[in-house]
N, C-alpha and C positions, 0 to 999 in steps of 0.2 A: 836778184832781189829789186824790190819798190820801194819805195818811202809810201805812206798813210797818212791821209789828215785825218784826225779822230773829231766826232761829233764835240768836241769841246773847243772848236774855231769860233771863232767870232767874227768871220767873213771879212776881215779888214784888207784881205788883198794882196798884203806886205810879200809873199809867198809868190804868187803869179808872174809879176817882173825878173824874179831872180833866175826862174825854171831856165836854162841854157838850152834846152829843148820843146818849151812849150809844153808839158806833161800836165800843168796845173790849169785848172779852170773852174770857172763858178756852177757851183751844183744848184739843186732846190733850197736845201737848206744850209752849206756851208760849201766849201771849197773842196775841191777832189782832184786826186791826180792819178792820170791816165797809167796803171802797172804796166802795161805793156810798153811804152815807152820811156819810163822813169830808171835812170841809170844809178841813182844815187850820187849825180855828179861825180864818178869817178877820176874820170880827167880834168875835174875843177877842184880835186882836193879834200872832197866831202860834199854833202847834201848841202846846198847854198840855202836852201827853202830855210830847212831848221835854223840856220844862224839869225834870222830875220825874223822868225813869228815868234812876237811878243806874248801871245800863253803856251807856248811850247805843246802845241798840241798836234806836232809831225814825229811818228815813228815809226819804223821797219815795219812793215808789213809781213804778215805770217803767212 
C-alpha cells in the first residue's frame, strides 16, 4: 500500500525532503506521492511524511 496526498495540500513542501525514497514531488496543484515507489516507510517506523504535514492531508491510498 502507499500513501496519498489529498487536495487539502497547501504545497508547503515539508513532506518532500522527509521521504527516504524520493517518492514525493511537486505536482501542478499540490505535492504528489508516486504509489509505485511509496512503501509507507515500513523500514522507518511508519510514514515520515505524515509526521511533518501541518494540515494532515496525507492518507493511505485505496
